[in-house]
N, C-alpha and C positions, 0 to 999 in steps of 0.2 A: 254708785260712785263711778264716774267716768274716767277713762284713761286720758282724756283730754283736759287740759287746764288752759283756759283762754288767757292769752298774754295781753296784758293791758299796757300798751306803749303810748305814752302821752303824745308824741309827735308822729305816730305811725300813720302813714298815708296809704297803706295797702287797701285794695278794694274789697277783700274778704277777711273775716277774722282769722287770726292765727292762734293755734293752740300748742302749748308746750307739751311735748311727749318725749319719752325715751323708749324707742322701739327698734328692735333689730330688724333689718331688712336686707335685701340683696340687690345688687346692680347686675342686670343681664345685658351684656354688650351686644348680643345677637350674632356673635362671630364664632360660636362653638367653643369658646374658652369657658372655664369654670366661673360661676357667678362670684362677685366680690361682695363681701359683707360690709355693711355700713350701719350707722345708727341715725335714725330720724330724730332730730332735735326739736323741730317744730314743724307744724303742718297746717295748711289752709286748703281751701277749695282750689286754689290756683297754683300752689307750689309747696315746697318744703325746704328745710335746711338739713343737709346730710353731713355727717362726719365720716370721712373716708380714710383717715390716717394720712400717710405720706405719699399716697398714690398720685402720680403726675400724668398717668396714661389713660385717664377717663375720657372717652369720646364725647363729642358735643351732644349726642343723643343716645339714650339707652332706655331700657325698661326697668322701672323700680318695682321689685317683687316684694309684696307684703305677705307674710305667712302667719295666719292666726288660726288657732284651734277653736272651732265654734260648736255650739250646741243649739239645735233648733228649739225655739220657744213658741213659735206660731207658724201655722200653715194655713193659707187662705188664697183662693183664686189664682193659683200659679205662682204665688210669692211665698217666701218664708222670712220670718224674723229670726235673728240669731243673737245670741249673747256670746261674748268672748270668754273662753274658759282658761 
């Protein structure tokens, strides 16, 4: 079972498929302040929808930090396959 559920929007004009998720992540502003928690609501190869609460001070650019605990399920030729635990 995948954590991603593809969103089927009838009039969606996006270039890449979007998947509904509910995943906790953090925003790193790169200015030595503590990271800000957020929830990823949907995700695609080109972007995401984030819920950040009532914050108004999010800069125009930042790093989205995803943290997932992983288990290696395959090792081959300098690559590994993982599953999320």
